[in-house]
N, CA, C, O and CB atoms as a CASP TS submission, in Angstrom:
PFRMAT TS
TARGET T0000
AUTHOR 0000-0000-0000
METHOD Language model
MODEL 1
PARENT N/A
ATOM      1  N   MET     1    -146.786 229.333  46.288  1.00  0.00           N
ATOM      2  CA  MET     1    -146.929 230.253  47.409  1.00  0.00           C
ATOM      3  C   MET     1    -147.273 231.647  46.890  1.00  0.00           C
ATOM      4  O   MET     1    -146.857 232.039  45.799  1.00  0.00           O
ATOM      5  CB  MET     1    -145.635 230.289  48.260  1.00  0.00           C
ATOM      6  N   ASN     2    -148.018 232.366  47.670  1.00  0.00           N
ATOM      7  CA  ASN     2    -148.398 233.728  47.319  1.00  0.00           C
ATOM      8  C   ASN     2    -147.569 234.694  48.163  1.00  0.00           C
ATOM      9  O   ASN     2    -147.828 234.859  49.355  1.00  0.00           O
ATOM     10  CB  ASN     2    -149.929 233.962  47.536  1.00  0.00           C
ATOM     11  N   PHE     3    -146.584 235.326  47.552  1.00  0.00           N
ATOM     12  CA  PHE     3    -145.685 236.240  48.251  1.00  0.00           C
ATOM     13  C   PHE     3    -146.215 237.666  48.175  1.00  0.00           C
ATOM     14  O   PHE     3    -146.694 238.097  47.126  1.00  0.00           O
ATOM     15  CB  PHE     3    -144.265 236.164  47.659  1.00  0.00           C
ATOM     16  N   GLU     4    -146.132 238.397  49.276  1.00  0.00           N
ATOM     17  CA  GLU     4    -146.536 239.800  49.319  1.00  0.00           C
ATOM     18  C   GLU     4    -145.475 240.606  50.056  1.00  0.00           C
ATOM     19  O   GLU     4    -144.717 240.069  50.863  1.00  0.00           O
ATOM     20  CB  GLU     4    -147.921 239.960  50.002  1.00  0.00           C
ATOM     21  N   VAL     5    -145.434 241.897  49.766  1.00  0.00           N
ATOM     22  CA  VAL     5    -144.499 242.792  50.441  1.00  0.00           C
ATOM     23  C   VAL     5    -144.815 242.797  51.938  1.00  0.00           C
ATOM     24  O   VAL     5    -145.974 242.911  52.337  1.00  0.00           O
ATOM     25  CB  VAL     5    -144.575 244.237  49.848  1.00  0.00           C
ATOM     26  N   GLY     6    -143.781 242.672  52.749  1.00  0.00           N
ATOM     27  CA  GLY     6    -143.947 242.664  54.201  1.00  0.00           C
ATOM     28  C   GLY     6    -143.920 241.278  54.808  1.00  0.00           C
ATOM     29  O   GLY     6    -143.726 241.138  56.016  1.00  0.00           O
ATOM     30  N   ASP     7    -144.113 240.234  53.984  1.00  0.00           N
ATOM     31  CA  ASP     7    -144.063 238.868  54.489  1.00  0.00           C
ATOM     32  C   ASP     7    -142.627 238.489  54.845  1.00  0.00           C
ATOM     33  O   ASP     7    -141.672 239.087  54.351  1.00  0.00           O
ATOM     34  CB  ASP     7    -144.639 237.885  53.453  1.00  0.00           C
ATOM     35  N   ILE     8    -142.495 237.493  55.705  1.00  0.00           N
ATOM     36  CA  ILE     8    -141.186 236.946  56.071  1.00  0.00           C
ATOM     37  C   ILE     8    -141.095 235.557  55.460  1.00  0.00           C
ATOM     38  O   ILE     8    -141.955 234.709  55.697  1.00  0.00           O
ATOM     39  CB  ILE     8    -140.983 236.900  57.638  1.00  0.00           C
ATOM     40  N   VAL     9    -140.046 235.328  54.670  1.00  0.00           N
ATOM     41  CA  VAL     9    -139.847 234.024  54.043  1.00  0.00           C
ATOM     42  C   VAL     9    -138.631 233.359  54.675  1.00  0.00           C
ATOM     43  O   VAL     9    -137.601 233.996  54.897  1.00  0.00           O
ATOM     44  CB  VAL     9    -139.668 234.162  52.498  1.00  0.00           C
ATOM     45  N   LYS    10    -138.770 232.068  54.961  1.00  0.00           N
ATOM     46  CA  LYS    10    -137.667 231.290  55.524  1.00  0.00           C
ATOM     47  C   LYS    10    -137.044 230.499  54.386  1.00  0.00           C
ATOM     48  O   LYS    10    -137.722 229.707  53.732  1.00  0.00           O
ATOM     49  CB  LYS    10    -138.152 230.341  56.684  1.00  0.00           C
ATOM     50  N   LEU    11    -135.742 230.712  54.146  1.00  0.00           N
ATOM     51  CA  LEU    11    -135.055 230.067  53.028  1.00  0.00           C
ATOM     52  C   LEU    11    -134.270 228.839  53.491  1.00  0.00           C
ATOM     53  O   LEU    11    -134.009 228.652  54.679  1.00  0.00           O
ATOM     54  CB  LEU    11    -134.115 231.062  52.339  1.00  0.00           C
ATOM     55  N   LYS    12    -133.906 228.014  52.516  1.00  0.00           N
ATOM     56  CA  LYS    12    -133.223 226.752  52.763  1.00  0.00           C
ATOM     57  C   LYS    12    -131.858 226.938  53.425  1.00  0.00           C
ATOM     58  O   LYS    12    -131.552 226.278  54.419  1.00  0.00           O
ATOM     59  CB  LYS    12    -133.060 226.002  51.468  1.00  0.00           C
ATOM     60  N   LYS    13    -131.049 227.825  52.881  1.00  0.00           N
ATOM     61  CA  LYS    13    -129.692 228.017  53.404  1.00  0.00           C
ATOM     62  C   LYS    13    -129.610 229.312  54.207  1.00  0.00           C
ATOM     63  O   LYS    13    -130.246 230.303  53.850  1.00  0.00           O
ATOM     64  CB  LYS    13    -128.661 228.036  52.253  1.00  0.00           C
ATOM     65  N   PRO    14    -128.839 229.309  55.281  1.00  0.00           N
ATOM     66  CA  PRO    14    -128.713 230.534  56.092  1.00  0.00           C
ATOM     67  C   PRO    14    -127.797 231.571  55.449  1.00  0.00           C
ATOM     68  O   PRO    14    -126.902 231.240  54.672  1.00  0.00           O
ATOM     69  CB  PRO    14    -128.188 230.188  57.479  1.00  0.00           C
ATOM     70  N   HIS    15    -128.044 232.824  55.793  1.00  0.00           N
ATOM     71  CA  HIS    15    -127.175 233.933  55.418  1.00  0.00           C
ATOM     72  C   HIS    15    -125.903 233.804  56.260  1.00  0.00           C
ATOM     73  O   HIS    15    -125.962 233.193  57.327  1.00  0.00           O
ATOM     74  CB  HIS    15    -127.884 235.335  55.637  1.00  0.00           C
ATOM     75  N   PRO    16    -124.774 234.340  55.842  1.00  0.00           N
ATOM     76  CA  PRO    16    -123.549 234.242  56.660  1.00  0.00           C
ATOM     77  C   PRO    16    -123.711 234.743  58.101  1.00  0.00           C
ATOM     78  O   PRO    16    -122.956 234.324  58.979  1.00  0.00           O
ATOM     79  CB  PRO    16    -122.445 235.022  55.998  1.00  0.00           C
ATOM     80  N   CYS    17    -124.675 235.626  58.360  1.00  0.00           N
ATOM     81  CA  CYS    17    -124.900 236.099  59.728  1.00  0.00           C
ATOM     82  C   CYS    17    -125.625 235.050  60.573  1.00  0.00           C
ATOM     83  O   CYS    17    -125.701 235.186  61.794  1.00  0.00           O
ATOM     84  CB  CYS    17    -125.705 237.403  59.711  1.00  0.00           C
ATOM     85  N   GLY    18    -126.161 233.999  59.927  1.00  0.00           N
ATOM     86  CA  GLY    18    -126.816 232.917  60.655  1.00  0.00           C
ATOM     87  C   GLY    18    -128.329 232.903  60.539  1.00  0.00           C
ATOM     88  O   GLY    18    -128.958 231.915  60.916  1.00  0.00           O
ATOM     89  N   SER    19    -128.927 233.959  60.033  1.00  0.00           N
ATOM     90  CA  SER    19    -130.380 234.040  59.927  1.00  0.00           C
ATOM     91  C   SER    19    -130.864 233.385  58.633  1.00  0.00           C
ATOM     92  O   SER    19    -130.229 233.519  57.588  1.00  0.00           O
ATOM     93  CB  SER    19    -130.843 235.505  59.988  1.00  0.00           C
ATOM     94  N   ARG    20    -131.989 232.680  58.710  1.00  0.00           N
ATOM     95  CA  ARG    20    -132.610 232.078  57.531  1.00  0.00           C
ATOM     96  C   ARG    20    -133.841 232.858  57.093  1.00  0.00           C
ATOM     97  O   ARG    20    -134.431 232.553  56.056  1.00  0.00           O
ATOM     98  CB  ARG    20    -132.986 230.626  57.813  1.00  0.00           C
ATOM     99  N   GLU    21    -134.233 233.857  57.868  1.00  0.00           N
ATOM    100  CA  GLU    21    -135.466 234.585  57.589  1.00  0.00           C
ATOM    101  C   GLU    21    -135.174 235.907  56.890  1.00  0.00           C
ATOM    102  O   GLU    21    -134.255 236.639  57.259  1.00  0.00           O
ATOM    103  CB  GLU    21    -136.243 234.833  58.882  1.00  0.00           C
ATOM    104  N   TRP    22    -135.992 236.196  55.858  1.00  0.00           N
ATOM    105  CA  TRP    22    -135.833 237.391  55.034  1.00  0.00           C
ATOM    106  C   TRP    22    -137.176 238.081  54.902  1.00  0.00           C
ATOM    107  O   TRP    22    -138.200 237.424  54.717  1.00  0.00           O
ATOM    108  CB  TRP    22    -135.256 237.040  53.639  1.00  0.00           C
ATOM    109  N   GLU    23    -137.177 239.407  54.995  1.00  0.00           N
ATOM    110  CA  GLU    23    -138.387 240.197  54.783  1.00  0.00           C
ATOM    111  C   GLU    23    -138.461 240.573  53.309  1.00  0.00           C
ATOM    112  O   GLU    23    -137.465 240.990  52.717  1.00  0.00           O
ATOM    113  CB  GLU    23    -138.402 241.473  55.691  1.00  0.00           C
ATOM    114  N   ILE    24    -139.647 240.423  52.720  1.00  0.00           N
ATOM    115  CA  ILE    24    -139.843 240.772  51.313  1.00  0.00           C
ATOM    116  C   ILE    24    -140.125 242.263  51.212  1.00  0.00           C
ATOM    117  O   ILE    24    -141.090 242.758  51.793  1.00  0.00           O
ATOM    118  CB  ILE    24    -141.004 239.945  50.681  1.00  0.00           C
ATOM    119  N   LEU    25    -139.277 242.984  50.471  1.00  0.00           N
ATOM    120  CA  LEU    25    -139.436 244.419  50.284  1.00  0.00           C
ATOM    121  C   LEU    25    -140.020 244.758  48.918  1.00  0.00           C
ATOM    122  O   LEU    25    -140.639 245.809  48.755  1.00  0.00           O
ATOM    123  CB  LEU    25    -138.105 245.113  50.459  1.00  0.00           C
ATOM    124  N   ARG    26    -139.828 243.875  47.929  1.00  0.00           N
ATOM    125  CA  ARG    26    -140.314 244.119  46.573  1.00  0.00           C
ATOM    126  C   ARG    26    -140.651 242.784  45.941  1.00  0.00           C
ATOM    127  O   ARG    26    -139.916 241.810  46.108  1.00  0.00           O
ATOM    128  CB  ARG    26    -139.264 244.892  45.719  1.00  0.00           C
ATOM    129  N   VAL    27    -141.768 242.732  45.208  1.00  0.00           N
ATOM    130  CA  VAL    27    -142.195 241.517  44.528  1.00  0.00           C
ATOM    131  C   VAL    27    -142.330 241.811  43.048  1.00  0.00           C
ATOM    132  O   VAL    27    -142.834 242.867  42.664  1.00  0.00           O
ATOM    133  CB  VAL    27    -143.529 240.982  45.112  1.00  0.00           C
ATOM    134  N   GLY    28    -141.887 240.894  42.224  1.00  0.00           N
ATOM    135  CA  GLY    28    -141.970 241.037  40.773  1.00  0.00           C
ATOM    136  C   GLY    28    -141.205 239.888  40.146  1.00  0.00           C
ATOM    137  O   GLY    28    -141.178 238.788  40.700  1.00  0.00           O
ATOM    138  N   ALA    29    -140.584 240.121  39.003  1.00  0.00           N
ATOM    139  CA  ALA    29    -139.739 239.106  38.385  1.00  0.00           C
ATOM    140  C   ALA    29    -138.543 238.823  39.296  1.00  0.00           C
ATOM    141  O   ALA    29    -138.044 237.700  39.361  1.00  0.00           O
ATOM    142  CB  ALA    29    -139.264 239.562  36.974  1.00  0.00           C
ATOM    143  N   ASP    30    -138.094 239.876  40.003  1.00  0.00           N
ATOM    144  CA  ASP    30    -137.042 239.757  41.018  1.00  0.00           C
ATOM    145  C   ASP    30    -137.633 240.175  42.355  1.00  0.00           C
ATOM    146  O   ASP    30    -138.529 241.017  42.419  1.00  0.00           O
ATOM    147  CB  ASP    30    -135.785 240.631  40.656  1.00  0.00           C
ATOM    148  N   PHE    31    -137.120 239.578  43.414  1.00  0.00           N
ATOM    149  CA  PHE    31    -137.531 239.959  44.773  1.00  0.00           C
ATOM    150  C   PHE    31    -136.413 240.765  45.401  1.00  0.00           C
ATOM    151  O   PHE    31    -135.241 240.449  45.197  1.00  0.00           O
ATOM    152  CB  PHE    31    -137.870 238.703  45.646  1.00  0.00           C
ATOM    153  N   ARG    32    -136.746 241.801  46.163  1.00  0.00           N
ATOM    154  CA  ARG    32    -135.767 242.468  47.023  1.00  0.00           C
ATOM    155  C   ARG    32    -136.034 241.922  48.411  1.00  0.00           C
ATOM    156  O   ARG    32    -137.137 242.050  48.942  1.00  0.00           O
ATOM    157  CB  ARG    32    -135.879 244.069  46.969  1.00  0.00           C
ATOM    158  N   LEU    33    -135.011 241.310  48.992  1.00  0.00           N
ATOM    159  CA  LEU    33    -135.122 240.711  50.321  1.00  0.00           C
ATOM    160  C   LEU    33    -134.190 241.418  51.289  1.00  0.00           C
ATOM    161  O   LEU    33    -133.108 241.870  50.916  1.00  0.00           O
ATOM    162  CB  LEU    33    -134.803 239.205  50.273  1.00  0.00           C
ATOM    163  N   LYS    34    -134.632 241.507  52.555  1.00  0.00           N
ATOM    164  CA  LYS    34    -133.813 242.102  53.606  1.00  0.00           C
ATOM    165  C   LYS    34    -133.641 241.061  54.707  1.00  0.00           C
ATOM    166  O   LYS    34    -134.621 240.537  55.235  1.00  0.00           O
ATOM    167  CB  LYS    34    -134.459 243.423  54.163  1.00  0.00           C
ATOM    168  N   CYS    35    -132.400 240.771  55.044  1.00  0.00           N
ATOM    169  CA  CYS    35    -132.101 239.800  56.085  1.00  0.00           C
ATOM    170  C   CYS    35    -132.625 240.322  57.421  1.00  0.00           C
ATOM    171  O   CYS    35    -132.361 241.468  57.784  1.00  0.00           O
ATOM    172  CB  CYS    35    -130.576 239.517  56.160  1.00  0.00           C
ATOM    173  N   THR    36    -133.363 239.494  58.150  1.00  0.00           N
ATOM    174  CA  THR    36    -133.891 239.924  59.442  1.00  0.00           C
ATOM    175  C   THR    36    -132.806 239.917  60.516  1.00  0.00           C
ATOM    176  O   THR    36    -132.987 240.492  61.589  1.00  0.00           O
ATOM    177  CB  THR    36    -135.051 239.025  59.866  1.00  0.00           C
ATOM    178  N   GLY    37    -131.674 239.264  60.226  1.00  0.00           N
ATOM    179  CA  GLY    37    -130.589 239.224  61.196  1.00  0.00           C
ATOM    180  C   GLY    37    -129.702 240.450  61.166  1.00  0.00           C
ATOM    181  O   GLY    37    -129.469 241.082  62.196  1.00  0.00           O
ATOM    182  N   CYS    38    -129.199 240.790  59.973  1.00  0.00           N
ATOM    183  CA  CYS    38    -128.219 241.878  59.876  1.00  0.00           C
ATOM    184  C   CYS    38    -128.702 243.069  59.050  1.00  0.00           C
ATOM    185  O   CYS    38    -128.057 244.118  59.055  1.00  0.00           O
ATOM    186  CB  CYS    38    -126.944 241.352  59.280  1.00  0.00           C
ATOM    187  N   GLY    39    -129.826 242.929  58.341  1.00  0.00           N
ATOM    188  CA  GLY    39    -130.358 244.040  57.562  1.00  0.00           C
ATOM    189  C   GLY    39    -129.815 244.143  56.149  1.00  0.00           C
ATOM    190  O   GLY    39    -130.162 245.079  55.428  1.00  0.00           O
ATOM    191  N   HIS    40    -128.972 243.206  55.733  1.00  0.00           N
ATOM    192  CA  HIS    40    -128.414 243.222  54.375  1.00  0.00           C
ATOM    193  C   HIS    40    -129.532 243.015  53.355  1.00  0.00           C
ATOM    194  O   HIS    40    -130.410 242.178  53.560  1.00  0.00           O
ATOM    195  CB  HIS    40    -127.319 242.127  54.212  1.00  0.00           C
ATOM    196  N   GLN    41    -129.504 243.776  52.250  1.00  0.00           N
ATOM    197  CA  GLN    41    -130.534 243.670  51.222  1.00  0.00           C
ATOM    198  C   GLN    41    -129.948 243.075  49.950  1.00  0.00           C
ATOM    199  O   GLN    41    -128.827 243.398  49.555  1.00  0.00           O
ATOM    200  CB  GLN    41    -131.159 245.046  50.932  1.00  0.00           C
ATOM    201  N   ILE    42    -130.733 242.190  49.309  1.00  0.00           N
ATOM    202  CA  ILE    42    -130.305 241.557  48.063  1.00  0.00           C
ATOM    203  C   ILE    42    -131.472 241.521  47.079  1.00  0.00           C
ATOM    204  O   ILE    42    -132.636 241.588  47.473  1.00  0.00           O
ATOM    205  CB  ILE    42    -129.769 240.124  48.326  1.00  0.00           C
ATOM    206  N   MET    43    -131.141 241.414  45.798  1.00  0.00           N
ATOM    207  CA  MET    43    -132.130 241.181  44.746  1.00  0.00           C
ATOM    208  C   MET    43    -131.939 239.736  44.280  1.00  0.00           C
ATOM    209  O   MET    43    -130.825 239.319  43.965  1.00  0.00           O
ATOM    210  CB  MET    43    -131.972 242.214  43.542  1.00  0.00           C
ATOM    211  N   VAL    44    -133.038 238.981  44.239  1.00  0.00           N
ATOM    212  CA  VAL    44    -132.988 237.567  43.881  1.00  0.00           C
ATOM    213  C   VAL    44    -134.090 237.282  42.864  1.00  0.00           C
ATOM    214  O   VAL    44    -135.206 237.776  43.022  1.00  0.00           O
ATOM    215  CB  VAL    44    -133.142 236.660  45.144  1.00  0.00           C
ATOM    216  N   PRO    45    -133.804 236.497  41.826  1.00  0.00           N
ATOM    217  CA  PRO    45    -134.863 236.131  40.882  1.00  0.00           C
ATOM    218  C   PRO    45    -135.995 235.363  41.579  1.00  0.00           C
ATOM    219  O   PRO    45    -135.748 234.582  42.497  1.00  0.00           O
ATOM    220  CB  PRO    45    -134.283 235.285  39.737  1.00  0.00           C
ATOM    221  N   ARG    46    -137.224 235.591  41.139  1.00  0.00           N
ATOM    222  CA  ARG    46    -138.409 234.951  41.718  1.00  0.00           C
ATOM    223  C   ARG    46    -138.253 233.431  41.742  1.00  0.00           C
ATOM    224  O   ARG    46    -138.608 232.780  42.725  1.00  0.00           O
ATOM    225  CB  ARG    46    -139.670 235.340  40.928  1.00  0.00           C
ATOM    226  N   LYS    47    -137.727 232.879  40.671  1.00  0.00           N
ATOM    227  CA  LYS    47    -137.583 231.425  40.555  1.00  0.00           C
ATOM    228  C   LYS    47    -136.731 230.848  41.690  1.00  0.00           C
ATOM    229  O   LYS    47    -137.044 229.784  42.224  1.00  0.00           O
ATOM    230  CB  LYS    47    -136.962 231.064  39.202  1.00  0.00           C
ATOM    231  N   LEU    48    -135.651 231.554  42.058  1.00  0.00           N
ATOM    232  CA  LEU    48    -134.780 231.098  43.143  1.00  0.00           C
ATOM    233  C   LEU    48    -135.495 231.131  44.494  1.00  0.00           C
ATOM    234  O   LEU    48    -135.354 230.209  45.297  1.00  0.00           O
ATOM    235  CB  LEU    48    -133.520 231.959  43.202  1.00  0.00           C
ATOM    236  N   VAL    49    -136.261 232.194  44.740  1.00  0.00           N
ATOM    237  CA  VAL    49    -136.984 232.302  46.010  1.00  0.00           C
ATOM    238  C   VAL    49    -138.027 231.199  46.107  1.00  0.00           C
ATOM    239  O   VAL    49    -138.157 230.560  47.150  1.00  0.00           O
ATOM    240  CB  VAL    49    -137.652 233.690  46.149  1.00  0.00           C
ATOM    241  N   GLU    50    -138.770 230.971  45.033  1.00  0.00           N
ATOM    242  CA  GLU    50    -139.801 229.932  45.047  1.00  0.00           C
ATOM    243  C   GLU    50    -139.188 228.549  45.261  1.00  0.00           C
ATOM    244  O   GLU    50    -139.775 227.705  45.939  1.00  0.00           O
ATOM    245  CB  GLU    50    -140.599 229.956  43.736  1.00  0.00           C
ATOM    246  N   LYS    51    -138.014 228.317  44.688  1.00  0.00           N
ATOM    247  CA  LYS    51    -137.341 227.028  44.805  1.00  0.00           C
ATOM    248  C   LYS    51    -136.802 226.788  46.219  1.00  0.00           C
ATOM    249  O   LYS    51    -136.895 225.677  46.742  1.00  0.00           O
ATOM    250  CB  LYS    51    -136.205 226.944  43.797  1.00  0.00           C
ATOM    251  N   ASN    52    -136.236 227.839  46.838  1.00  0.00           N
ATOM    252  CA  ASN    52    -135.543 227.677  48.117  1.00  0.00           C
ATOM    253  C   ASN    52    -136.379 228.031  49.340  1.00  0.00           C
ATOM    254  O   ASN    52    -135.887 227.912  50.462  1.00  0.00           O
ATOM    255  CB  ASN    52    -134.319 228.509  48.119  1.00  0.00           C
ATOM    256  N   ALA    53    -137.613 228.457  49.165  1.00  0.00           N
ATOM    257  CA  ALA    53    -138.462 228.827  50.304  1.00  0.00           C
ATOM    258  C   ALA    53    -138.852 227.579  51.083  1.00  0.00           C
ATOM    259  O   ALA    53    -139.249 226.568  50.504  1.00  0.00           O
ATOM    260  CB  ALA    53    -139.729 229.585  49.827  1.00  0.00           C
ATOM    261  N   ARG    54    -138.734 227.663  52.400  1.00  0.00           N
ATOM    262  CA  ARG    54    -139.110 226.556  53.283  1.00  0.00           C
ATOM    263  C   ARG    54    -140.267 226.917  54.201  1.00  0.00           C
ATOM    264  O   ARG    54    -140.793 226.061  54.912  1.00  0.00           O
ATOM    265  CB  ARG    54    -137.920 226.125  54.114  1.00  0.00           C
ATOM    266  N   GLY    55    -140.660 228.175  54.186  1.00  0.00           N
ATOM    267  CA  GLY    55    -141.774 228.607  55.023  1.00  0.00           C
ATOM    268  C   GLY    55    -142.096 230.050  54.728  1.00  0.00           C
ATOM    269  O   GLY    55    -141.258 230.801  54.228  1.00  0.00           O
ATOM    270  N   LEU    56    -143.334 230.435  55.045  1.00  0.00           N
ATOM    271  CA  LEU    56    -143.772 231.800  54.789  1.00  0.00           C
ATOM    272  C   LEU    56    -144.593 232.269  55.977  1.00  0.00           C
ATOM    273  O   LEU    56    -145.575 231.634  56.360  1.00  0.00           O
ATOM    274  CB  LEU    56    -144.593 231.895  53.468  1.00  0.00           C
ATOM    275  N   LEU    57    -144.180 233.384  56.553  1.00  0.00           N
ATOM    276  CA  LEU    57    -144.895 233.986  57.673  1.00  0.00           C
ATOM    277  C   LEU    57    -145.569 235.243  57.150  1.00  0.00           C
ATOM    278  O   LEU    57    -144.902 236.216  56.799  1.00  0.00           O
ATOM    279  CB  LEU    57    -143.934 234.305  58.880  1.00  0.00           C
ATOM    280  N   LYS    58    -146.903 235.216  57.099  1.00  0.00           N
ATOM    281  CA  LYS    58    -147.644 236.358  56.562  1.00  0.00           C
ATOM    282  C   LYS    58    -147.568 237.535  57.517  1.00  0.00           C
ATOM    283  O   LYS    58    -147.508 237.367  58.735  1.00  0.00           O
ATOM    284  CB  LYS    58    -149.111 235.981  56.299  1.00  0.00           C
ATOM    285  N   LYS    59    -147.572 238.738  56.939  1.00  0.00           N
ATOM    286  CA  LYS    59    -147.579 239.939  57.765  1.00  0.00           C
ATOM    287  C   LYS    59    -148.902 240.027  58.497  1.00  0.00           C
ATOM    288  O   LYS    59    -149.906 239.476  58.045  1.00  0.00           O
ATOM    289  CB  LYS    59    -147.337 241.207  56.911  1.00  0.00           C
ATOM    290  N   ASN    60    -148.907 240.710  59.615  1.00  0.00           N
ATOM    291  CA  ASN    60    -150.123 240.882  60.411  1.00  0.00           C
ATOM    292  C   ASN    60    -150.910 242.064  59.850  1.00  0.00           C
ATOM    293  O   ASN    60    -150.442 243.200  59.936  1.00  0.00           O
ATOM    294  CB  ASN    60    -149.783 241.104  61.925  1.00  0.00           C
ATOM    295  N   PRO    61    -152.088 241.829  59.280  1.00  0.00           N
ATOM    296  CA  PRO    61    -152.844 242.935  58.675  1.00  0.00           C
ATOM    297  C   PRO    61    -153.348 243.946  59.707  1.00  0.00           C
ATOM    298  O   PRO    61    -153.683 245.074  59.348  1.00  0.00           O
ATOM    299  CB  PRO    61    -154.021 242.384  57.894  1.00  0.00           C
ATOM    300  N   ASP    62    -153.407 243.557  60.985  1.00  0.00           N
ATOM    301  CA  ASP    62    -153.883 244.453  62.029  1.00  0.00           C
ATOM    302  C   ASP    62    -152.772 245.335  62.603  1.00  0.00           C
ATOM    303  O   ASP    62    -153.045 246.300  63.317  1.00  0.00           O
ATOM    304  CB  ASP    62    -154.518 243.650  63.137  1.00  0.00           C
ATOM    305  N   ALA    63    -151.520 244.997  62.287  1.00  0.00           N
ATOM    306  CA  ALA    63    -150.396 245.761  62.838  1.00  0.00           C
ATOM    307  C   ALA    63    -150.337 247.140  62.192  1.00  0.00           C
ATOM    308  O   ALA    63    -150.516 247.260  60.980  1.00  0.00           O
ATOM    309  CB  ALA    63    -149.059 245.007  62.623  1.00  0.00           C
ATOM    310  N   PRO    64    -150.090 248.170  62.971  1.00  0.00           N
ATOM    311  CA  PRO    64    -150.002 249.514  62.398  1.00  0.00           C
ATOM    312  C   PRO    64    -148.702 249.669  61.596  1.00  0.00           C
ATOM    313  O   PRO    64    -147.678 249.072  61.930  1.00  0.00           O
ATOM    314  CB  PRO    64    -150.078 250.586  63.517  1.00  0.00           C
ATOM    315  N   TRP    65    -148.762 250.481  60.533  1.00  0.00           N
ATOM    316  CA  TRP    65    -147.562 250.779  59.755  1.00  0.00           C
ATOM    317  C   TRP    65    -146.704 251.752  60.532  1.00  0.00           C
ATOM    318  O   TRP    65    -147.203 252.754  61.044  1.00  0.00           O
ATOM    319  CB  TRP    65    -147.922 251.354  58.361  1.00  0.00           C
ATOM    320  N   VAL    66    -145.435 251.470  60.622  1.00  0.00           N
ATOM    321  CA  VAL    66    -144.512 252.330  61.354  1.00  0.00           C
ATOM    322  C   VAL    66    -143.558 252.995  60.405  1.00  0.00           C
ATOM    323  O   VAL    66    -142.697 253.764  60.833  1.00  0.00           O
ATOM    324  CB  VAL    66    -143.744 251.542  62.404  1.00  0.00           C
TER
END
């Protein structure tokens, strides 16, 4: 999968708040992810994200930056 900043990734296991979707804030050897449910931010190794990803929702290139 090709991950980019701003994309939404759906992971295998839910966050304790119940959401499975995370927004990608940083891409590299580690990813910074933000829970779309509660806003909690975590740093996760790339290998873990690639292993546990179940879906990827690309950002809308036409959407204005806010």
